[in-house]
N, C-alpha and C positions, 0 to 999 in steps of 0.2 A: 173469636175467630183467630185473633193474634196468638192467644194462648195455645190453641190447637196447632197452629203453624209452627210455633216455637218448639213444641214437643216433637213434632215430626222432624224438624230440622236437627234438634238435639239427638234424636234417635238415629238419624242418618249419619251424623258426625261420629256418634259412638260406634256404630257398626263399621264405618269406614276405618276408624282408628284401630278397632280390635282386629279387623282384617289385616291391616298393615303390621300390627304387632305379631300376628301369626305368621305372615309371610316373612317378616324380618327374622323371626325365630327359626324358620326353616333354613334361610340363608346362613344364619349364624351357626346352625348345626353343621352345614357343609364345612365351614371354617374350622370348627372345633373337632369334627370327625377326622379330617385329613391330618390335623396337627396333633392328633393323639392316636393315630393308626399304627399298625405294625410297621408301615413304611418308615415312620419317624424313628421307631426303635431300631430298625435295621440300619438306617442312615447314621444314627449315633454310634452304633457298633462299628460301622465302616470307618469312622474317623477316630476310633480308639477308645470308645466308652466301655466301662466295665460296670460291675454291680454297684460299686461305690458311687459312680456318676448317676446311675439310675435311681439310687436312693435319694441323692441330692435333687435330681430332676423332679421327682415327685414331691419331695419335702419343701423345697424353697418356695414354689408358687403357693403352697398351702399356708406356709408361715406368713406370706405376704397378705393373706386374707385378713390378718389383724389390722391392716391399714383401712379396712372398711369402717373402723371407728372414726378415723380422720374424715372419711367421706361422709359419715353420718353427722358429725359436727358441722360440716360444711353445708349439708342439705338443710339443716335447721336454721341456717342464716342467709339463704338466698331465696329470692322470690320466684325465679325461674330455674328449673332443673335441666331444661333441654340443652342449652348451650354447652355447659360443662360436661354433661353426659356424652354429647357428640364428640367434643374435643378429646376427652380422656380415651374413649374407645377407639376412635379413628387412629390416633397416634399409636396406641397400643397394638393395634392390628397391623399397621404398616411396619412396625418394628419386627414382626415375625419374619419378614423377608430377609432381615439381616442374618438370621440363624443359618440360612443356606449360603449366604454370600461370604461369610467369614472364611470357611474352608476353601472357597474358590479364589478369594482375593489374597489369601496368605497360604498357598499350598506348601510352602517350605517351612512353615512355622511348626514348632513342636506340638504334638497332640495335646498334652496337658494345657498348654497356653490357649489353643483353639477351644477346647472344651470349657475352660474357665471363662473365656470371652462369651461363649454361648450361654453359660449359666448366668452371667451378668445381664445379658440382653433379656433372657427369660424373666429374671427378677425385676428388671426395670419395667418390662411390659406388664408384669403382674401387679406392680404398684399402681399403674394407671387404671388397669382393668378393675382392680378392687376398690379404688376410689370412686369409680363410676357405679358400682353395684348398688349401694344404698339409694342413689339417685333413681335407678330403674325400679327397684322394688317400691319405693315411696310413691313414685309416679304411677305405677300400675295399680297399686292399692287404691289410689284416689280415682283412677280411671274406670276400673272394672267394678260394676255394681255388685254388692255383696250377695244379692239373690241368685246371681248366675256364676259366682266366682269359681266354685268347684267344677261345674259343668264346662265352663269356658276353659279352665286350666286343663281338664282332662282331654277335651277335644283338641286343644292346641298341642298338648303333649303327644297325642296320637299322631297328628300330622308331622310333628317334629321327628318322632321315632320312625315314621315311614321314610322321611327324607334321610335320616341317619342311616337307615338300612340301605337305601339306594346309593348313598354316598360311599358307604363301606364296601358294597359290592362293586361300585365303580372303581375304587382304589384297587381292589383285588383284580378286576379285569384289566385295568391299566397296567398293573405289575405283571400279570400273566401274559397279556398279548404283546406288549412292547419289549419285554425282556431287556430293558435298558439297565446300565449300571445304576446302582441305588442312588448315587449322588446326583446323577442326571434326572432320574425318575422323581426323586423327592423335590428337586428344584422346581420342576413343572407342576407337581402337586401343590407345592407351597404357593406358587403364583395364583393358581386357581382358588386356593383357600383364602388368600388375602383379598382378592377381588370380590369374592362372595361375602367375606366378613365386612368389608367397607360398605358395600351396597346395603347390607343388613342394617348398619347404623344410620346410613343416609335416609333410609325409609322412615325413620323416626321424626324427620323434619315435618312430615305431614300428620303426625299423631297429635291429637288434642292433648293439651296439658292443663288439668285443673289447677286452680290457685294453690300454691304451696303454703302450708301452715308454718309460719316462723315462730320458733320457741323464744319467748321473751321472759325476762325476770328470773331466769334459772342459771346458776353457775355450771361450768363444765362438769364438775364432779357430780352434781345433782342429776344432770342429764345422763351421765354415764351409768350411774347406779340405779336409775329408775327401773329398768327391766328386771334387775335382781330383787327389787322390792315387791314385784308383782308375783304373788305366790305361784299361780298356775304357770306363768311364763318361766319362772325360775326352774320349775320342774322340767319343763320342755328343754331348757338350756342344758341341764345336766344330762338328760336323755340323749340329746343330739350330739353333745361332745363325746360321750362314751361310745356312741354308735360310730362317729367319724373316726375315732382312734382305732377301733377294732377293724372296721372295713378297710382302712388304708394299709394296715399291716399286710393284708393279702394282696390288695389291688396293685401296690407299687411294683410287684415283680411278676405278675401273671403273664404279660406279653413276653417279657424277657425269658421266662422259664419255658414257655411254649416254643419260642424261636430257638433257644439254645439247648434246653434240656430234652425237648421232644423232637428237635431238628425239623420243625415245620418251616416251610417257605413263607414268604411274606403273604402271598395270596391265600395259602391254606390257613394261616393264622387269622387273616381278615375274614374269611368265610366262617370260621368257627365263632368269632365274636359277633357276626351278623345275627346269630340266633337271639342274642340279647335284645336287639332292636325289634325282632319279630314278636317276641313275648310282650315287650313294652307297648308296641303299637296296637296289638290285638286287645289289650286290656285297659289301657289308660282311660278311655271313655267310660267304661263301666266302673272303674274305681272312683271316678268323679261323681257318678250317680250314687254310689254306695255311701261316699263321704257326705253327700247332701242329705241322704236319708238317715244314716246311722251315726254320723259324726266322724271326726278325724281320728280320735283315739282308738276305736276298734280296728280301723284300717291299719294304723301304724303298729298296733299290738300284734295283729295277725301276720303282717309282712315281715316284721323283725324276727319272728319265731322261725320263719323258713329261710331267711337270708343266709345263715351260716352253711347251708347245703352246698353252695358253690365253693367255699373253702374246703369243705370235706371232700368234694369231688376230686380235688387235686391229690388226695391221698391214694386214690384208686386209679387214676389215669396212667396209661402206659402208651408207648409208641404204637403198640398193636391195636388198642381200642380207642385211641384219641380222636380219630376222624369221625366216629359216630357218637362217642360218649360226651366229648366236650360240647358240641353244638346242642345236644339234648339238655345238658345241665345249664348252659347259658340261656336256653329258651325259657326254662323255669325261673332262672335268675332275673330275666327281664320282666317277668310277671310281677315279682315282688318289688323290683325297682320302681315299676310304674305306680304301684300303690303307695309306696313310701314317698315318692316325689310329689304326687298329687296331694296326699294328706298333709305332708310336712309344710308345703308351700301354702296350702289353704289355711291350715291351723295358724301358721305364723302371721299371715296377713289379716286374718279375722280377729285374732285376739289382741294384736297390737293396736293401741289407741292411735287416732289420726295424728295428734300432736306428739312429736318425738318418735313417730313410727320408724324413721330411718335408724335410730339408735337401737330399737328392738330388733330390727333386721340385722344390723351389724353385730349385735351381741350373739345372735345365732350363728351367722356365717363366719364371723371373725374368730370367736372362741373355738368353734368347731374346726375351723381351718388350722388354728394353732395346735389343737389336739391331734389332728390328722398329720400335720407337718412334723 
């Protein structure tokens, strides 16, 4: 009787925790969507940013992904991951508000000085965010049962993409309806983003945390090199690093090109990118099922073959056809993104052993971030 009651209680706690993780992911999506929207690009242009700044803006946070190795070493030495995860992320997200305050507090400062200060804030926030990432992946891998990993990941991603779509459209409507100066508009959007981002992290207070596996009897170098000695995982590291490098070459300047080269407004650019979320939301659930049945490698192989189409599309886009051509291409791009995200996360978490899992995760995200940066 007690055994049956215990199983029911554990099942309820697991469902409650997974529901919180999904809701938190949706709120986190609002945060990241606003802070990577065309409104942000236009805000930076308004305070004097040029192509060089946007290259640094994309590259610096990616280079900071290398600090996930430090986070992974820390995960291997603490019994509880929750406290540090909460602290790192909340401070990181609160720092985002400083980005819009700097131009307001120092209106007479030279543009290069303001932009340099903003880059410093972004870099500091990225340090904390990346320190927290291995904590999250290690925690989720212990929490989510392997038998439902891909299905849960696919369903969660579907809801996240639906929220991403709503948030993106919301930014477009906000910009179109209010017609505020971009500095004022982006200030209000950032406040909304930070509130959603902090609530996202606070929700994890109620998420169950399985006991963390502390790595004992191994030196730092042994812990660091272990993922590279795993033949199958080593191949995945090489693949994901090459992929990240290639994808970021195009990604860094897409919004900037659409706004400046095609003369789109903020709301038009936002609507064009919304199509990515539609494609992702429509297919994430099905990619999860396919990965469960066929494995992660076939899904990754298929999606990576079609992913270059979005870069090729920019060779044919013109101001005359952009309004219909770009959304169509972004729709299909979202489809391939969904498959890659589900399969890559599932593969990484399933193949990494429980002990030292955080270092396996950091190797993928950290080295891939370095290549992308």
